[in-house]
Every structure is written in C-alpha cells, then in structure tokens.
C-alpha positions, -999 to 999 in steps of 0.1 A, spaced: -274 463 318 -286 449 290 -271 416 278 -291 384 293 -260 364 292 -233 378 270 -190 367 270 -156 380 270 -125 361 262 -91 364 274 -73 349 243 -37 351 257 -4 339 246 3 311 276 -36 309 288 -68 312 280 -98 317 293 -139 329 289 -161 346 315 -194 355 310 -221 380 327 -254 394 326 -292 395 339 -294 357 337 -261 348 355 -264 378 379 -292 361 394 -266 331 403 -234 348 405 -222 380 418 -197 386 396 -186 376 357 -185 335 359 -153 324 342 -158 287 322 -126 277 343 -106 239 337 -120 217 365 -107 186 355 -81 181 382 -99 193 410 -85 227 414 -99 262 392 -70 269 360 -77 290 329 -71 265 298 -31 263 284 -28 281 248 -14 244 241 -28 228 207 -18 188 197 -21 174 164 -19 134 168 -25 110 142 -60 100 131 -77 128 160 -92 157 161 -68 186 177 -68 184 213 -65 219 229 -58 233 268 -42 213 296 -46 183 284 -26 188 251 1 201 278 1 176 297 7 155 271 39 174 258 65 162 286 56 126 271 48 130 237 68 160 230 89 159 197 77 123 190 69 110 160 34 119 144 29 143 173 28 181 170 24 208 199 19 238 190 21 272 224 21 307 222 5 313 189 -10 349 201 27 351 195 28 348 153 -7 363 148 -2 391 122 36 376 107 38 352 79 50 319 100 33 290 89 32 262 114 35 227 102 18 204 118 12 166 105 21 149 72 35 182 59 1 202 63 8 239 71 -16 260 86 -15 295 92 -14 311 125 -49 321 131 -63 288 118 -44 271 149 -56 298 172 -91 291 157 -89 256 175 -85 274 209 -114 295 205 -134 267 193 -127 250 225 -136 278 250 -167 280 232 -176 240 233 -159 242 268 -182 269 282 -217 252 266 -208 222 288 -214 245 318 -243 243 338 -245 282 341 -253 284 303 -281 260 305 -277 243 270 -269 277 253 -238 285 229 -214 317 230 -219 327 195 -209 361 204 -180 375 224 -162 404 231 -118 399 227 -93 414 244 -56 422 230 -29 440 241 -20 475 233 5 468 209 -12 446 188 -21 462 152 -47 457 127 -30 427 105 -32 414 145 -67 422 151 -81 404 113 -65 376 128 -81 370 159 -117 381 136 -107 350 116 -99 327 141 -129 339 161 -153 333 131 -137 300 119 -144 287 155 -182 295 148 -186 325 168 -192 361 161 -168 388 174 -188 416 190 -153 442 194 -124 444 209 -111 457 240 -79 463 252 -64 437 283 -55 464 308 -87 482 304 -104 450 310 -88 439 337 -96 475 358 -129 472 342 -131 437 366 -114 450 394 -131 479 400 -164 469 390 -194 462 411 -225 451 400 -254 477 414 -233 509 415 -209 498 382 -179 519 387 -189 551 409 -166 541 436 -136 554 410 -150 586 401 -122 611 389 -95 578 398 -64 574 377 -57 537 375 -22 524 356 -26 492 350 5 467 352 -3 436 328 27 417 323 19 379 312 36 354 286 37 375 254 34 407 259 40 436 286 10 465 287 12 494 307 -20 514 308 -31 549 322 -68 548 328 -91 576 342 -126 578 352 -147 612 347 -155 633 375 -196 626 367 -184 586 362 -202 588 330 -169 578 307 -140 558 313 -108 570 290 -74 551 282 -51 585 292 -20 565 276 -7 534 268 22 516 259 37 480 257 65 456 246 61 426 228 93 405 234 98 410 269 75 384 289 72 355 304 78 332 277 109 351 272 123 351 309 118 312 299 141 313 275 162 331 291 161 303 326 168 277 296 197 289 284 213 296 317 203 260 327 222 243 292 251 267 301 251 249 335 247 216 324 278 223 298 297 233 324 292 200 347 295 177 316 332 191 299 334 164 275 301 175 258 308 205 232 284 233 231 280 225 189 269 190 200 243 199 224 215 198 204 181 189 222 165 161 206 125 145 206 104 152 235 134 166 255 128 198 239 93 201 253 103 186 284 129 213 295 105 238 287 78 228 311 100 218 336 120 252 331 89 271 334 78 251 363 112 263 382 102 303 374 69 298 388 83 283 416 109 311 420 75 336 428 75 317 468 113 298 470 139 314 478 159 284 453 140 255 437 156 225 418 148 218 381 155 180 370 149 169 334 156 135 325 170 117 295 181 154 287 210 140 260 225 111 247 261 107 233 283 78 231 249 55 243 252 76 271 222 93 286 225 123 310 201 140 329 198 177 338 200 189 372 203 223 386 195 240 415 186 274 406 181 308 431 162 335 433 188 358 427 201 340 402 169 343 380 165 378 391 200 389 373 189 367 343 157 390 339 172 421 358 172 443 317 139 431 315 125 442 344 146 478 337 125 482 304 98 474 318 100 506 346 109 529 314 78 514 295 58 526 328 78 561 325 68 563 289 34 561 297 32 583 325 52 609 302 30 606 276 -2 615 300 18 645 317 17 624 351 41 616 375 39 585 395 23 609 425 -7 613 407 -18 576 395 -45 565 428 -41 528 422 -17 507 405 -31 474 395 -9 438 390 -20 414 360 -6 383 343 17 357 360 49 379 353 35 404 375 38 374 405 79 379 402 88 396 434 115 417 424 90 431 394 66 443 425 95 450 443 108 480 416 65 489 411 65 493 452 96 518 448 79 538 423 47 541 437 45 527 471 14 515 488 -7 521 459 3 485 438 -19 454 447 -30 424 428 -62 423 409 -86 400 421 -81 365 405 -61 379 383 -61 349 356 -95 355 348 -97 395 355 -93 401 320 -118 378 304 -140 389 333 -140 425 320 -144 420 286 -179 403 296 -189 430 318 -183 458 286 -205 429 265 -230 426 290 -232 464 300 -233 471 266 -207 498 268 -195 510 231 -161 519 225 -151 556 216 -122 575 203 -105 589 233 -82 612 217 -84 632 183 -68 617 152 -57 637 126 -33 656 95 -10 680 102 -16 709 79 14 722 62 6 756 84 11 736 116 -27 736 121 -41 700 131 -73 689 110 -93 664 130 -108 633 107 -110 612 139 -128 638 168 -123 627 207 -155 608 220 -171 593 186 -179 558 188 -155 534 170 -179 520 141 -184 526 107 -210 554 117 -180 574 125 -163 573 92 -159 605 67 -146 622 35 -124 651 38 -111 673 8 -71 686 11 -51 706 -12 -16 695 -23 -1 737 -18 36 722 -21 39 703 -58 71 699 -63 76 664 -47 53 654 -70 32 638 -37 13 651 -12 23 637 21 -7 632 53 9 630 83 -10 619 107 -11 625 148 -32 622 179 -39 648 201 -17 641 235 -43 653 259 -78 664 259 -85 698 251 -47 702 246 -31 715 214 2 699 212 -1 664 191 20 635 193 31 616 159 15 585 153 51 574 125 19 570 98 27 592 66 6 584 35 21 600 1 -6 607 -25 12 611 -63 -1 647 -74 13 664 -107 41 680 -105 34 716 -120 8 742 -111 3 771 -129 -19 792 -107 -38 792 -72 -65 777 -87 -50 747 -104 -40 729 -71 -46 693 -68 -75 685 -43 -66 648 -21 -99 636 -16 -97 607 14 -119 586 27 -111 578 67 -129 546 77 -133 531 110 -130 491 105 -147 463 126 -108 458 139 -110 489 156 -82 513 131 -90 539 110 -82 534 78 -73 562 48 -76 559 12 -72 586 -8 -61 600 -47 -58 628 -61 -77 649 -86 -55 650 -116 -34 615 -109 -59 595 -98 -39 566 -76 -53 552 -47 -27 549 -19 -40 540 16 -30 530 50 -43 514 88 -40 537 116 -39 509 144 -27 532 177 -62 543 188 -69 552 230 -99 535 238 -128 553 260 -159 539 273 -199 555 279 -209 541 308 -240 557 303 -272 539 289 -259 534 253 
C-alpha cells in the first residue's frame, strides 16, 4: 500500500459519502473508514440536497433535507436535490434573488461540505482531503465528468481519477487488506448498482494470476431509477387523491409551496418502507387548498400496488443485464457472484427477478451505502492506476481494425499518439473515421461505438500519390476520455470528437 491516507468519494444522486484508507488508517480500522453523518445517533450518508436561504451560506446534507418539509417552497428558501442528473446539461438552477448557478456550482457545495465534514473527523488528526478519486456511473460522458472535475476543484480539492461506481463496489466488497483480491482470482462478478439516479450493470473479472481486474462489459440506464420510482408513486397518490375528491379537477390540482417538497419526502419514505412492509400509509398534511378548504392527502399503498407501478422499470433492468451478458459473450451460468448495490436494489421485486436469473449467487454488498466510496479509497491508497481494458480503434476501408488506444495502456496523457491515415475514396469530400472497440480481449470482432468523425478532404485525386493524408492526434484527457483531433493535409480544417465509452481495468501489481 502506497498512500498513508487516500480518499474516495461517492457523489450520488440521492446521497453522497467519502471514505479514507491507507497505512495510517489501517492501524486503527479493519476496512476503509467512511465519514458518516452521526448527528442523529445513527450512521447514514449525507443527503445530496443543497439549501439556499437568505443571508446565509448554503447548507448541505441531512440538515438541508430535514428542513425541506417545513421550508420547501417558502419565500426566500430554495432546495436543490438530485443535481447529479443535471450535470452535462444546460440546466441552470435559480437560487435566490434571481441568481442562477450552473449545475457544477451546486455540486461543488456538496463536495465542499464532504471535505469539511471529513476534516473534523478524529481519524484524520487535522489533515484535509485535498486529493480524491470520484466514482461515476458507467453512462457518464465526457462533459459530465468534466463538470464533476470542475465541482471538485471549486470545492478546493484535486481530482486524482475517476472510477466506475459498480467497479468500486466490487473492490470494496471482496477486498482484504492483506490478500487484496487474491481470493477472487479468475472469478467473474456481475455488479448491479441501482440507486436514485442511474442503473449501472458491470461484469468484472480478475485475471488467473490475480494481477489485473478488468471490465468485461458494462451497460446502464440513466432515467429509470429511484427518483423515477418516486415520481411514479407520487402520480399514483395524486390520482387516488382526485378519486377521493371528485370536486377537484385534474387541471386545478397544482401543488403549491412547501407541499411539493413534503409530498416528495413522504412519497420517498413510503417507497423505502415498502421494501420491508407489505403495506404502508402515506400522509401529506395541507396537501391542497380550494375555496378556503384545506385537504390532506391520506393513502394506503400496498407492496403489490408499488410493484405494479415499477414493473416496466424492473423489466428494463433485466434487459440491461441481458445486454451486458451478451456484450461479454457470457450466460448467467458463467457468473460466479452477483453483487447488489444501491437503494433501489433493496426492493424485494428487484431481488426476486435477479435470483430468478442467477439463483444463490445474488448477494448484497457489505454496508452498501458506503461500499462505492470505500472502493474508491482502496484504489487511491493502493495506487492502482486505470488502464484501457479493450482496444479502441478505427475500422479501415478494407474492413481491418487499426488500434489507436491499445488494450492495457494506462489512461493518462503518456498514452496519447499521432496517427496518419490516407483517404482512399475522395468522392464524398470527406474521410470518415469509424470508431470501434474490440468486443472481447484476443477476439477480432469489433463493437462500433457510434462515433464517426468526418474529416473534410479535397474532391479530386489525379493519381495514387495525390491521396489526402489525414493526420489524427489521439489524446487521453484528464477526464478519462479519448479525444481525436484530425485534419487533412490539403483542406486543413480541424475537426474533433471525444470517445467516452472506455472499459476500465486496474493493475493490481505495485505501480
């Protein structure tokens, strides 16, 4: 282990948490130390909620979440949650006094809060979290990663690298401080990480000699997760309220003020309760007012009601698993372990569907709320550096595949390179670079990544020696993407694109 203290952060849609690991921590703890919120006498992660109020600094975490019920929608107060979903999109957030913030600026408040909260923990002895690894969903693109980097830097830290969330969870669950991951040699693990914002499915394999761990395949869904389940349940409750009160029309039932935030909080609490109960009561006081009459929302929801609401999403999750298995050319029987992570994975219907596929192999991650942050801290402390697990390249006109980012190279600037191609068909006025990735290590089949870069070229060629040269610079960015900047030798117009869908691997030998 290289680091005396190293940090990992799980920046989540619903909750966020940091962890620390290293030689200094190992003397005191048997596993990475998670910086829980213990303010109410129980350990829990920090709510990813930011509260902007008049004449005060932003308040973050469970304190902000607790005040949503009383002050949500009240004049002079603004609560922002699930900001992770807005990263990479042009969705400015209005806070107070007409001030508008970009999503990364709101996210920075969460990272700053996590850093300050960790600083006050006794285990750090006054040291600060100045550098960290941050985990991301497998579906996150370059712009989203870039905004996380900006948020981390705005919060006063340096981003060491990114790590896919399910990858981190797997490492945390199977890691042993002495044997590392030796007990998992030649094992395949399917990680099913379903939280508040995204579904991530990842198949990970440790090499026979225990020296490397790689992603065989990954897939995900960005818009079918816990937050969406909340919305489905709230729509169901709203419809039931209208049935109970026929004098109120659908058009006029507009939930105002703090009732909107209280409705969401109560709906989310009901959803969570249905993971352990067969039915629950959901109440929102002062839900609606009409003609000076105040109406409360009161409803009983059964687990069966809820499962009927989310069944299409669970079906989509199973299809996501099947796509991932297909990409890796595996069947369910080839998987040794199935690891469940994320709050949405606690829903009984979800576990039932996975057990129908994989049987007894399904297990819940150790302390799932902290597993991802702990995995990131382990990678940071061990000094395991990410590499490209499957070759990325360009399909040439003769059907052959030319590597531009080879399997096994580190994902850093030193792996950047310049390549020269020739345009053999000038009739279109452009040379088209088709990007793909080797499907399986050692296999010749290529999965196209959907990226095509059109490089403008001249339209007439008199002889073979007059063919346009295409000079392409491939650069590994700090955001773990592959940027291609290309131009022809004659036209000279620069064009570029970024490839985000890179499968990760980690070298477990001393770097």
